[in-house]
VEXDRENPA-50986 format. One record per atom (N, C-alpha, C, O): atom name; x, y, z; residue number from 1. Coordinates in steps of 0.1 Angstrom, whole numbers. Layout:
% VEXDRENPA-50986
<site atome="CA" X="X" Y="Y" Z="Z" num="NUM"/>
...
***
This chain:
% VEXDRENPA-50986
<site atome="N" X="8" Y="-12" Z="0" num="1"/>
<site atome="CA" X="0" Y="0" Z="0" num="1"/>
<site atome="C" X="9" Y="12" Z="0" num="1"/>
<site atome="O" X="19" Y="13" Z="7" num="1"/>
<site atome="N" X="5" Y="22" Z="-8" num="2"/>
<site atome="CA" X="14" Y="34" Z="-8" num="2"/>
<site atome="C" X="11" Y="43" Z="4" num="2"/>
<site atome="O" X="0" Y="43" Z="10" num="2"/>
<site atome="N" X="21" Y="51" Z="7" num="3"/>
<site atome="CA" X="21" Y="59" Z="19" num="3"/>
<site atome="C" X="10" Y="70" Z="19" num="3"/>
<site atome="O" X="4" Y="73" Z="29" num="3"/>
<site atome="N" X="9" Y="76" Z="7" num="4"/>
<site atome="CA" X="-1" Y="87" Z="6" num="4"/>
<site atome="C" X="-15" Y="81" Z="8" num="4"/>
<site atome="O" X="-23" Y="88" Z="15" num="4"/>
<site atome="N" X="-18" Y="70" Z="3" num="5"/>
<site atome="CA" X="-31" Y="63" Z="5" num="5"/>
<site atome="C" X="-33" Y="60" Z="20" num="5"/>
<site atome="O" X="-44" Y="63" Z="25" num="5"/>
<site atome="N" X="-23" Y="54" Z="26" num="6"/>
<site atome="CA" X="-24" Y="51" Z="40" num="6"/>
<site atome="C" X="-27" Y="63" Z="49" num="6"/>
<site atome="O" X="-35" Y="63" Z="58" num="6"/>
<site atome="N" X="-20" Y="74" Z="45" num="7"/>
<site atome="CA" X="-22" Y="87" Z="53" num="7"/>
<site atome="C" X="-36" Y="92" Z="51" num="7"/>
<site atome="O" X="-43" Y="96" Z="61" num="7"/>
<site atome="N" X="-41" Y="92" Z="39" num="8"/>
<site atome="CA" X="-55" Y="97" Z="36" num="8"/>
<site atome="C" X="-65" Y="88" Z="44" num="8"/>
<site atome="O" X="-74" Y="93" Z="50" num="8"/>
<site atome="N" X="-63" Y="75" Z="44" num="9"/>
<site atome="CA" X="-72" Y="66" Z="51" num="9"/>
<site atome="C" X="-71" Y="69" Z="66" num="9"/>
<site atome="O" X="-82" Y="70" Z="73" num="9"/>
<site atome="N" X="-59" Y="70" Z="72" num="10"/>
<site atome="CA" X="-58" Y="72" Z="86" num="10"/>
<site atome="C" X="-64" Y="86" Z="90" num="10"/>
<site atome="O" X="-71" Y="87" Z="100" num="10"/>
<site atome="N" X="-62" Y="96" Z="82" num="11"/>
<site atome="CA" X="-68" Y="109" Z="84" num="11"/>
<site atome="C" X="-83" Y="109" Z="84" num="11"/>
<site atome="O" X="-90" Y="115" Z="93" num="11"/>
<site atome="N" X="-89" Y="101" Z="75" num="12"/>
<site atome="CA" X="-103" Y="100" Z="74" num="12"/>
<site atome="C" X="-109" Y="93" Z="87" num="12"/>
<site atome="O" X="-118" Y="97" Z="93" num="12"/>
<site atome="N" X="-102" Y="82" Z="91" num="13"/>
<site atome="CA" X="-106" Y="74" Z="103" num="13"/>
<site atome="C" X="-106" Y="83" Z="115" num="13"/>
<site atome="O" X="-115" Y="83" Z="123" num="13"/>
<site atome="N" X="-95" Y="91" Z="116" num="14"/>
<site atome="CA" X="-93" Y="100" Z="128" num="14"/>
<site atome="C" X="-104" Y="110" Z="128" num="14"/>
<site atome="O" X="-110" Y="113" Z="138" num="14"/>
<site atome="N" X="-107" Y="116" Z="116" num="15"/>
<site atome="CA" X="-118" Y="126" Z="115" num="15"/>
<site atome="C" X="-132" Y="120" Z="119" num="15"/>
<site atome="O" X="-139" Y="127" Z="127" num="15"/>
<site atome="N" X="-135" Y="108" Z="114" num="16"/>
<site atome="CA" X="-147" Y="102" Z="118" num="16"/>
<site atome="C" X="-148" Y="98" Z="132" num="16"/>
<site atome="O" X="-159" Y="98" Z="138" num="16"/>
<site atome="N" X="-137" Y="93" Z="138" num="17"/>
<site atome="CA" X="-137" Y="90" Z="152" num="17"/>
<site atome="C" X="-139" Y="102" Z="161" num="17"/>
<site atome="O" X="-146" Y="101" Z="171" num="17"/>
<site atome="N" X="-134" Y="113" Z="157" num="18"/>
<site atome="CA" X="-137" Y="126" Z="164" num="18"/>
<site atome="C" X="-151" Y="130" Z="162" num="18"/>
<site atome="O" X="-158" Y="134" Z="172" num="18"/>
<site atome="N" X="-156" Y="129" Z="151" num="19"/>
<site atome="CA" X="-170" Y="133" Z="148" num="19"/>
<site atome="C" X="-180" Y="124" Z="155" num="19"/>
<site atome="O" X="-190" Y="129" Z="160" num="19"/>
<site atome="N" X="-177" Y="111" Z="156" num="20"/>
<site atome="CA" X="-187" Y="102" Z="162" num="20"/>
<site atome="C" X="-183" Y="97" Z="176" num="20"/>
<site atome="O" X="-191" Y="89" Z="182" num="20"/>
<site atome="N" X="-172" Y="102" Z="181" num="21"/>
<site atome="CA" X="-169" Y="99" Z="195" num="21"/>
<site atome="C" X="-164" Y="85" Z="198" num="21"/>
<site atome="O" X="-166" Y="80" Z="209" num="21"/>
<site atome="N" X="-159" Y="78" Z="188" num="22"/>
<site atome="CA" X="-154" Y="64" Z="191" num="22"/>
<site atome="C" X="-148" Y="58" Z="178" num="22"/>
<site atome="O" X="-148" Y="65" Z="167" num="22"/>
<site atome="N" X="-142" Y="47" Z="180" num="23"/>
<site atome="CA" X="-135" Y="41" Z="168" num="23"/>
<site atome="C" X="-145" Y="37" Z="157" num="23"/>
<site atome="O" X="-156" Y="33" Z="159" num="23"/>
<site atome="N" X="-140" Y="39" Z="145" num="24"/>
<site atome="CA" X="-148" Y="35" Z="133" num="24"/>
<site atome="C" X="-139" Y="26" Z="124" num="24"/>
<site atome="O" X="-127" Y="27" Z="124" num="24"/>
<site atome="N" X="-145" Y="18" Z="116" num="25"/>
<site atome="CA" X="-138" Y="10" Z="106" num="25"/>
<site atome="C" X="-145" Y="10" Z="93" num="25"/>
<site atome="O" X="-154" Y="18" Z="91" num="25"/>
<site atome="N" X="-140" Y="3" Z="83" num="26"/>
<site atome="CA" X="-146" Y="3" Z="70" num="26"/>
<site atome="C" X="-161" Y="0" Z="70" num="26"/>
<site atome="O" X="-168" Y="7" Z="64" num="26"/>
<site atome="N" X="-165" Y="-10" Z="77" num="27"/>
<site atome="CA" X="-179" Y="-14" Z="78" num="27"/>
<site atome="C" X="-187" Y="-3" Z="84" num="27"/>
<site atome="O" X="-198" Y="0" Z="79" num="27"/>
<site atome="N" X="-182" Y="3" Z="94" num="28"/>
<site atome="CA" X="-190" Y="14" Z="101" num="28"/>
<site atome="C" X="-192" Y="26" Z="91" num="28"/>
<site atome="O" X="-202" Y="32" Z="90" num="28"/>
<site atome="N" X="-181" Y="29" Z="83" num="29"/>
<site atome="CA" X="-182" Y="40" Z="73" num="29"/>
<site atome="C" X="-192" Y="36" Z="62" num="29"/>
<site atome="O" X="-200" Y="45" Z="58" num="29"/>
<site atome="N" X="-192" Y="24" Z="57" num="30"/>
<site atome="CA" X="-202" Y="19" Z="47" num="30"/>
<site atome="C" X="-216" Y="21" Z="53" num="30"/>
<site atome="O" X="-225" Y="25" Z="45" num="30"/>
<site atome="N" X="-218" Y="17" Z="65" num="31"/>
<site atome="CA" X="-231" Y="18" Z="71" num="31"/>
<site atome="C" X="-235" Y="33" Z="72" num="31"/>
<site atome="O" X="-246" Y="36" Z="69" num="31"/>
<site atome="N" X="-226" Y="41" Z="77" num="32"/>
<site atome="CA" X="-229" Y="56" Z="78" num="32"/>
<site atome="C" X="-232" Y="62" Z="64" num="32"/>
<site atome="O" X="-241" Y="70" Z="63" num="32"/>
<site atome="N" X="-226" Y="57" Z="54" num="33"/>
<site atome="CA" X="-229" Y="62" Z="40" num="33"/>
<site atome="C" X="-243" Y="58" Z="37" num="33"/>
<site atome="O" X="-250" Y="66" Z="31" num="33"/>
<site atome="N" X="-246" Y="45" Z="40" num="34"/>
<site atome="CA" X="-260" Y="41" Z="37" num="34"/>
<site atome="C" X="-270" Y="49" Z="44" num="34"/>
<site atome="O" X="-280" Y="53" Z="38" num="34"/>
<site atome="N" X="-268" Y="52" Z="57" num="35"/>
<site atome="CA" X="-277" Y="60" Z="65" num="35"/>
<site atome="C" X="-278" Y="74" Z="58" num="35"/>
<site atome="O" X="-289" Y="79" Z="57" num="35"/>
<site atome="N" X="-267" Y="80" Z="55" num="36"/>
<site atome="CA" X="-267" Y="93" Z="49" num="36"/>
<site atome="C" X="-274" Y="93" Z="36" num="36"/>
<site atome="O" X="-282" Y="103" Z="33" num="36"/>
<site atome="N" X="-272" Y="83" Z="28" num="37"/>
<site atome="CA" X="-279" Y="83" Z="14" num="37"/>
<site atome="C" X="-294" Y="80" Z="16" num="37"/>
<site atome="O" X="-302" Y="84" Z="7" num="37"/>
<site atome="N" X="-298" Y="73" Z="26" num="38"/>
<site atome="CA" X="-312" Y="71" Z="28" num="38"/>
<site atome="C" X="-319" Y="84" Z="31" num="38"/>
<site atome="O" X="-330" Y="86" Z="26" num="38"/>
<site atome="N" X="-312" Y="92" Z="39" num="39"/>
<site atome="CA" X="-317" Y="106" Z="41" num="39"/>
<site atome="C" X="-329" Y="107" Z="50" num="39"/>
<site atome="O" X="-336" Y="117" Z="50" num="39"/>
<site atome="N" X="-331" Y="97" Z="58" num="40"/>
<site atome="CA" X="-342" Y="98" Z="68" num="40"/>
<site atome="C" X="-336" Y="102" Z="82" num="40"/>
<site atome="O" X="-324" Y="101" Z="84" num="40"/>
<site atome="N" X="-344" Y="106" Z="91" num="41"/>
<site atome="CA" X="-340" Y="110" Z="104" num="41"/>
<site atome="C" X="-333" Y="99" Z="111" num="41"/>
<site atome="O" X="-335" Y="87" Z="108" num="41"/>
<site atome="N" X="-324" Y="102" Z="120" num="42"/>
<site atome="CA" X="-316" Y="92" Z="128" num="42"/>
<site atome="C" X="-326" Y="84" Z="137" num="42"/>
<site atome="O" X="-334" Y="90" Z="143" num="42"/>
<site atome="N" X="-325" Y="71" Z="137" num="43"/>
<site atome="CA" X="-334" Y="63" Z="145" num="43"/>
<site atome="C" X="-327" Y="50" Z="147" num="43"/>
<site atome="O" X="-316" Y="47" Z="141" num="43"/>
<site atome="N" X="-333" Y="41" Z="155" num="44"/>
<site atome="CA" X="-328" Y="27" Z="156" num="44"/>
<site atome="C" X="-333" Y="19" Z="144" num="44"/>
<site atome="O" X="-345" Y="20" Z="141" num="44"/>
<site atome="N" X="-324" Y="12" Z="137" num="45"/>
<site atome="CA" X="-328" Y="4" Z="126" num="45"/>
<site atome="C" X="-329" Y="-10" Z="130" num="45"/>
<site atome="O" X="-322" Y="-15" Z="138" num="45"/>
<site atome="N" X="-339" Y="-17" Z="124" num="46"/>
<site atome="CA" X="-340" Y="-32" Z="126" num="46"/>
<site atome="C" X="-328" Y="-39" Z="119" num="46"/>
<site atome="O" X="-322" Y="-33" Z="111" num="46"/>
<site atome="N" X="-326" Y="-51" Z="123" num="47"/>
<site atome="CA" X="-315" Y="-59" Z="117" num="47"/>
<site atome="C" X="-315" Y="-59" Z="102" num="47"/>
<site atome="O" X="-305" Y="-57" Z="96" num="47"/>
<site atome="N" X="-327" Y="-62" Z="96" num="48"/>
<site atome="CA" X="-327" Y="-63" Z="82" num="48"/>
<site atome="C" X="-325" Y="-49" Z="75" num="48"/>
<site atome="O" X="-320" Y="-48" Z="64" num="48"/>
<site atome="N" X="-329" Y="-39" Z="82" num="49"/>
<site atome="CA" X="-327" Y="-25" Z="77" num="49"/>
<site atome="C" X="-312" Y="-22" Z="77" num="49"/>
<site atome="O" X="-307" Y="-15" Z="68" num="49"/>
<site atome="N" X="-305" Y="-27" Z="87" num="50"/>
<site atome="CA" X="-291" Y="-24" Z="88" num="50"/>
<site atome="C" X="-283" Y="-31" Z="77" num="50"/>
<site atome="O" X="-274" Y="-26" Z="71" num="50"/>
<site atome="N" X="-288" Y="-43" Z="73" num="51"/>
<site atome="CA" X="-282" Y="-50" Z="62" num="51"/>
<site atome="C" X="-285" Y="-43" Z="49" num="51"/>
<site atome="O" X="-276" Y="-41" Z="41" num="51"/>
<site atome="N" X="-297" Y="-38" Z="48" num="52"/>
<site atome="CA" X="-300" Y="-30" Z="36" num="52"/>
<site atome="C" X="-292" Y="-17" Z="35" num="52"/>
<site atome="O" X="-289" Y="-13" Z="24" num="52"/>
<site atome="N" X="-290" Y="-11" Z="47" num="53"/>
<site atome="CA" X="-282" Y="2" Z="47" num="53"/>
<site atome="C" X="-268" Y="-1" Z="42" num="53"/>
<site atome="O" X="-261" Y="7" Z="36" num="53"/>
<site atome="N" X="-262" Y="-13" Z="46" num="54"/>
<site atome="CA" X="-249" Y="-16" Z="41" num="54"/>
<site atome="C" X="-249" Y="-18" Z="26" num="54"/>
<site atome="O" X="-240" Y="-14" Z="19" num="54"/>
<site atome="N" X="-260" Y="-24" Z="21" num="55"/>
<site atome="CA" X="-261" Y="-26" Z="7" num="55"/>
<site atome="C" X="-262" Y="-13" Z="0" num="55"/>
<site atome="O" X="-255" Y="-11" Z="-11" num="55"/>
<site atome="N" X="-270" Y="-3" Z="5" num="56"/>
<site atome="CA" X="-271" Y="10" Z="-1" num="56"/>
<site atome="C" X="-257" Y="16" Z="-1" num="56"/>
<site atome="O" X="-253" Y="22" Z="-11" num="56"/>
<site atome="N" X="-250" Y="16" Z="10" num="57"/>
<site atome="CA" X="-236" Y="21" Z="11" num="57"/>
<site atome="C" X="-227" Y="16" Z="0" num="57"/>
<site atome="O" X="-220" Y="23" Z="-6" num="57"/>
<site atome="N" X="-227" Y="3" Z="-1" num="58"/>
<site atome="CA" X="-218" Y="-4" Z="-11" num="58"/>
<site atome="C" X="-222" Y="1" Z="-25" num="58"/>
<site atome="O" X="-214" Y="4" Z="-33" num="58"/>
<site atome="N" X="-235" Y="1" Z="-28" num="59"/>
<site atome="CA" X="-240" Y="5" Z="-42" num="59"/>
<site atome="C" X="-236" Y="19" Z="-45" num="59"/>
<site atome="O" X="-231" Y="22" Z="-56" num="59"/>
<site atome="N" X="-238" Y="28" Z="-35" num="60"/>
<site atome="CA" X="-234" Y="42" Z="-37" num="60"/>
<site atome="C" X="-219" Y="44" Z="-39" num="60"/>
<site atome="O" X="-215" Y="51" Z="-48" num="60"/>
<site atome="N" X="-211" Y="36" Z="-32" num="61"/>
<site atome="CA" X="-197" Y="37" Z="-33" num="61"/>
<site atome="C" X="-192" Y="32" Z="-47" num="61"/>
<site atome="O" X="-182" Y="37" Z="-52" num="61"/>
<site atome="N" X="-199" Y="22" Z="-52" num="62"/>
<site atome="CA" X="-195" Y="16" Z="-65" num="62"/>
<site atome="C" X="-201" Y="22" Z="-77" num="62"/>
<site atome="O" X="-198" Y="19" Z="-88" num="62"/>
<site atome="N" X="-211" Y="32" Z="-75" num="63"/>
<site atome="CA" X="-217" Y="39" Z="-86" num="63"/>
<site atome="C" X="-207" Y="45" Z="-95" num="63"/>
<site atome="O" X="-207" Y="43" Z="-108" num="63"/>
<site atome="N" X="-197" Y="53" Z="-90" num="64"/>
<site atome="CA" X="-187" Y="60" Z="-99" num="64"/>
<site atome="C" X="-179" Y="50" Z="-107" num="64"/>
<site atome="O" X="-173" Y="54" Z="-117" num="64"/>
<site atome="N" X="-178" Y="38" Z="-102" num="65"/>
<site atome="CA" X="-170" Y="28" Z="-110" num="65"/>
<site atome="C" X="-178" Y="21" Z="-120" num="65"/>
<site atome="O" X="-172" Y="13" Z="-128" num="65"/>
<site atome="N" X="-191" Y="24" Z="-121" num="66"/>
<site atome="CA" X="-199" Y="18" Z="-131" num="66"/>
<site atome="C" X="-204" Y="4" Z="-128" num="66"/>
<site atome="O" X="-210" Y="-3" Z="-137" num="66"/>
<site atome="N" X="-203" Y="0" Z="-115" num="67"/>
<site atome="CA" X="-208" Y="-14" Z="-112" num="67"/>
<site atome="C" X="-223" Y="-14" Z="-109" num="67"/>
<site atome="O" X="-230" Y="-24" Z="-110" num="67"/>
<site atome="N" X="-229" Y="-2" Z="-105" num="68"/>
<site atome="CA" X="-243" Y="-1" Z="-102" num="68"/>
<site atome="C" X="-248" Y="12" Z="-108" num="68"/>
<site atome="O" X="-241" Y="21" Z="-111" num="68"/>
<site atome="N" X="-262" Y="12" Z="-109" num="69"/>
<site atome="CA" X="-269" Y="24" Z="-112" num="69"/>
<site atome="C" X="-281" Y="25" Z="-103" num="69"/>
<site atome="O" X="-287" Y="14" Z="-100" num="69"/>
<site atome="N" X="-285" Y="37" Z="-100" num="70"/>
<site atome="CA" X="-297" Y="39" Z="-91" num="70"/>
<site atome="C" X="-309" Y="38" Z="-100" num="70"/>
<site atome="O" X="-310" Y="44" Z="-110" num="70"/>
<site atome="N" X="-319" Y="30" Z="-95" num="71"/>
<site atome="CA" X="-331" Y="28" Z="-102" num="71"/>
<site atome="C" X="-342" Y="38" Z="-97" num="71"/>
<site atome="O" X="-352" Y="41" Z="-104" num="71"/>
<site atome="N" X="-340" Y="44" Z="-85" num="72"/>
<site atome="CA" X="-350" Y="53" Z="-79" num="72"/>
<site atome="C" X="-353" Y="49" Z="-65" num="72"/>
<site atome="O" X="-346" Y="40" Z="-59" num="72"/>
<site atome="N" X="-363" Y="55" Z="-60" num="73"/>
<site atome="CA" X="-367" Y="52" Z="-46" num="73"/>
<site atome="C" X="-381" Y="46" Z="-45" num="73"/>
<site atome="O" X="-389" Y="49" Z="-53" num="73"/>
<site atome="N" X="-383" Y="37" Z="-35" num="74"/>
<site atome="CA" X="-396" Y="32" Z="-33" num="74"/>
<site atome="C" X="-405" Y="41" Z="-25" num="74"/>
<site atome="O" X="-401" Y="52" Z="-22" num="74"/>
<site atome="N" X="-417" Y="37" Z="-22" num="75"/>
<site atome="CA" X="-427" Y="45" Z="-16" num="75"/>
<site atome="C" X="-422" Y="50" Z="-2" num="75"/>
<site atome="O" X="-426" Y="60" Z="3" num="75"/>
<site atome="N" X="-413" Y="42" Z="4" num="76"/>
<site atome="CA" X="-408" Y="45" Z="18" num="76"/>
<site atome="C" X="-395" Y="54" Z="17" num="76"/>
<site atome="O" X="-390" Y="57" Z="27" num="76"/>
<site atome="N" X="-391" Y="57" Z="5" num="77"/>
<site atome="CA" X="-379" Y="65" Z="3" num="77"/>
<site atome="C" X="-366" Y="58" Z="3" num="77"/>
<site atome="O" X="-355" Y="64" Z="3" num="77"/>
<site atome="N" X="-366" Y="44" Z="2" num="78"/>
<site atome="CA" X="-354" Y="37" Z="2" num="78"/>
<site atome="C" X="-349" Y="36" Z="-13" num="78"/>
<site atome="O" X="-357" Y="32" Z="-22" num="78"/>
<site atome="N" X="-336" Y="39" Z="-15" num="79"/>
<site atome="CA" X="-331" Y="38" Z="-29" num="79"/>
<site atome="C" X="-329" Y="23" Z="-33" num="79"/>
<site atome="O" X="-326" Y="15" Z="-25" num="79"/>
<site atome="N" X="-331" Y="21" Z="-46" num="80"/>
<site atome="CA" X="-328" Y="8" Z="-52" num="80"/>
<site atome="C" X="-318" Y="9" Z="-63" num="80"/>
<site atome="O" X="-318" Y="19" Z="-70" num="80"/>
<site atome="N" X="-311" Y="-2" Z="-65" num="81"/>
<site atome="CA" X="-300" Y="-2" Z="-74" num="81"/>
<site atome="C" X="-300" Y="-14" Z="-83" num="81"/>
<site atome="O" X="-306" Y="-24" Z="-79" num="81"/>
<site atome="N" X="-293" Y="-13" Z="-94" num="82"/>
<site atome="CA" X="-292" Y="-25" Z="-103" num="82"/>
<site atome="C" X="-277" Y="-26" Z="-106" num="82"/>
<site atome="O" X="-270" Y="-16" Z="-109" num="82"/>
<site atome="N" X="-272" Y="-38" Z="-106" num="83"/>
<site atome="CA" X="-258" Y="-41" Z="-109" num="83"/>
<site atome="C" X="-257" Y="-40" Z="-124" num="83"/>
<site atome="O" X="-265" Y="-46" Z="-132" num="83"/>
<site atome="N" X="-248" Y="-32" Z="-129" num="84"/>
<site atome="CA" X="-246" Y="-30" Z="-143" num="84"/>
<site atome="C" X="-235" Y="-39" Z="-149" num="84"/>
<site atome="O" X="-234" Y="-41" Z="-161" num="84"/>
<site atome="N" X="-225" Y="-42" Z="-141" num="85"/>
<site atome="CA" X="-215" Y="-52" Z="-145" num="85"/>
<site atome="C" X="-209" Y="-59" Z="-133" num="85"/>
<site atome="O" X="-210" Y="-54" Z="-122" num="85"/>
<site atome="N" X="-203" Y="-70" Z="-135" num="86"/>
<site atome="CA" X="-198" Y="-78" Z="-125" num="86"/>
<site atome="C" X="-185" Y="-72" Z="-120" num="86"/>
<site atome="O" X="-177" Y="-67" Z="-127" num="86"/>
<site atome="N" X="-183" Y="-73" Z="-107" num="87"/>
<site atome="CA" X="-170" Y="-69" Z="-101" num="87"/>
<site atome="C" X="-159" Y="-79" Z="-106" num="87"/>
<site atome="O" X="-162" Y="-91" Z="-107" num="87"/>
<site atome="N" X="-147" Y="-75" Z="-108" num="88"/>
<site atome="CA" X="-136" Y="-84" Z="-112" num="88"/>
<site atome="C" X="-133" Y="-93" Z="-100" num="88"/>
<site atome="O" X="-136" Y="-90" Z="-88" num="88"/>
<site atome="N" X="-128" Y="-105" Z="-102" num="89"/>
<site atome="CA" X="-125" Y="-114" Z="-91" num="89"/>
<site atome="C" X="-113" Y="-107" Z="-83" num="89"/>
<site atome="O" X="-102" Y="-105" Z="-88" num="89"/>
<site atome="N" X="-117" Y="-104" Z="-70" num="90"/>
<site atome="CA" X="-107" Y="-98" Z="-61" num="90"/>
<site atome="C" X="-106" Y="-106" Z="-49" num="90"/>
<site atome="O" X="-115" Y="-112" Z="-44" num="90"/>
<site atome="N" X="-93" Y="-107" Z="-44" num="91"/>
<site atome="CA" X="-92" Y="-113" Z="-31" num="91"/>
<site atome="C" X="-96" Y="-104" Z="-20" num="91"/>
<site atome="O" X="-99" Y="-92" Z="-22" num="91"/>
<site atome="N" X="-96" Y="-108" Z="-7" num="92"/>
<site atome="CA" X="-101" Y="-100" Z="4" num="92"/>
<site atome="C" X="-94" Y="-87" Z="5" num="92"/>
<site atome="O" X="-100" Y="-76" Z="7" num="92"/>
<site atome="N" X="-81" Y="-87" Z="4" num="93"/>
<site atome="CA" X="-73" Y="-75" Z="5" num="93"/>
<site atome="C" X="-76" Y="-65" Z="-6" num="93"/>
<site atome="O" X="-77" Y="-53" Z="-4" num="93"/>
<site atome="N" X="-78" Y="-70" Z="-18" num="94"/>
<site atome="CA" X="-81" Y="-62" Z="-30" num="94"/>
<site atome="C" X="-95" Y="-56" Z="-28" num="94"/>
<site atome="O" X="-97" Y="-44" Z="-32" num="94"/>
<site atome="N" X="-104" Y="-64" Z="-23" num="95"/>
<site atome="CA" X="-118" Y="-59" Z="-21" num="95"/>
<site atome="C" X="-118" Y="-47" Z="-10" num="95"/>
<site atome="O" X="-124" Y="-37" Z="-12" num="95"/>
<site atome="N" X="-110" Y="-50" Z="0" num="96"/>
<site atome="CA" X="-109" Y="-39" Z="11" num="96"/>
<site atome="C" X="-103" Y="-26" Z="5" num="96"/>
<site atome="O" X="-108" Y="-16" Z="8" num="96"/>
<site atome="N" X="-93" Y="-28" Z="-3" num="97"/>
<site atome="CA" X="-86" Y="-16" Z="-9" num="97"/>
<site atome="C" X="-96" Y="-8" Z="-18" num="97"/>
<site atome="O" X="-97" Y="4" Z="-18" num="97"/>
<site atome="N" X="-103" Y="-16" Z="-26" num="98"/>
<site atome="CA" X="-113" Y="-9" Z="-35" num="98"/>
<site atome="C" X="-123" Y="-2" Z="-27" num="98"/>
<site atome="O" X="-127" Y="10" Z="-30" num="98"/>
<site atome="N" X="-128" Y="-8" Z="-16" num="99"/>
<site atome="CA" X="-139" Y="-1" Z="-8" num="99"/>
<site atome="C" X="-133" Y="11" Z="-1" num="99"/>
<site atome="O" X="-139" Y="21" Z="1" num="99"/>
<site atome="N" X="-120" Y="10" Z="4" num="100"/>
<site atome="CA" X="-114" Y="21" Z="11" num="100"/>
<site atome="C" X="-112" Y="33" Z="1" num="100"/>
<site atome="O" X="-115" Y="44" Z="4" num="100"/>
<site atome="N" X="-108" Y="30" Z="-11" num="101"/>
<site atome="CA" X="-106" Y="40" Z="-21" num="101"/>
<site atome="C" X="-120" Y="47" Z="-24" num="101"/>
<site atome="O" X="-120" Y="59" Z="-25" num="101"/>
<site atome="N" X="-130" Y="39" Z="-25" num="102"/>
<site atome="CA" X="-143" Y="44" Z="-28" num="102"/>
<site atome="C" X="-148" Y="53" Z="-17" num="102"/>
<site atome="O" X="-155" Y="63" Z="-19" num="102"/>
<site atome="N" X="-146" Y="49" Z="-4" num="103"/>
<site atome="CA" X="-150" Y="57" Z="7" num="103"/>
<site atome="C" X="-142" Y="70" Z="8" num="103"/>
<site atome="O" X="-148" Y="80" Z="10" num="103"/>
<site atome="N" X="-129" Y="69" Z="5" num="104"/>
<site atome="CA" X="-122" Y="82" Z="5" num="104"/>
<site atome="C" X="-127" Y="91" Z="-6" num="104"/>
<site atome="O" X="-129" Y="103" Z="-3" num="104"/>
<site atome="N" X="-130" Y="86" Z="-18" num="105"/>
<site atome="CA" X="-135" Y="94" Z="-29" num="105"/>
<site atome="C" X="-149" Y="100" Z="-25" num="105"/>
<site atome="O" X="-152" Y="111" Z="-28" num="105"/>
<site atome="N" X="-157" Y="92" Z="-18" num="106"/>
<site atome="CA" X="-170" Y="96" Z="-14" num="106"/>
<site atome="C" X="-169" Y="109" Z="-5" num="106"/>
<site atome="O" X="-176" Y="119" Z="-7" num="106"/>
<site atome="N" X="-161" Y="107" Z="6" num="107"/>
<site atome="CA" X="-160" Y="118" Z="15" num="107"/>
<site atome="C" X="-152" Y="130" Z="10" num="107"/>
<site atome="O" X="-155" Y="141" Z="14" num="107"/>
<site atome="N" X="-143" Y="128" Z="0" num="108"/>
<site atome="CA" X="-137" Y="139" Z="-6" num="108"/>
<site atome="C" X="-146" Y="147" Z="-15" num="108"/>
<site atome="O" X="-144" Y="159" Z="-17" num="108"/>
<site atome="N" X="-156" Y="140" Z="-21" num="109"/>
<site atome="CA" X="-166" Y="147" Z="-29" num="109"/>
<site atome="C" X="-175" Y="155" Z="-21" num="109"/>
<site atome="O" X="-180" Y="165" Z="-25" num="109"/>
<site atome="N" X="-177" Y="150" Z="-8" num="110"/>
<site atome="CA" X="-187" Y="157" Z="1" num="110"/>
<site atome="C" X="-181" Y="170" Z="6" num="110"/>
<site atome="O" X="-189" Y="179" Z="10" num="110"/>
<site atome="N" X="-168" Y="172" Z="6" num="111"/>
<site atome="CA" X="-162" Y="184" Z="11" num="111"/>
<site atome="C" X="-165" Y="196" Z="3" num="111"/>
<site atome="O" X="-161" Y="207" Z="6" num="111"/>
***
């Protein structure tokens, strides 16, 4: 892993830990992106909703790479996506790096 990437990732984690008052990891950031993209008020989510929020986060993160496209929102305001192409075969480390890059790009666009 290159040093510049590692620094950007550490800086983002530190910022999010300060913002949320505790440690965060990649999965927590994907979940938070899902919540943000849902755009509903903060509340306790049921287990199946938490899974769906992770899915929303992943889809949103992979949109710029062309792997998904948004189909729209249902009557309850939940976004739905369609896979437009298969992800390349990646090992666990490569998957993690892809998602970390996508998270960094997401938050850098938000600034």
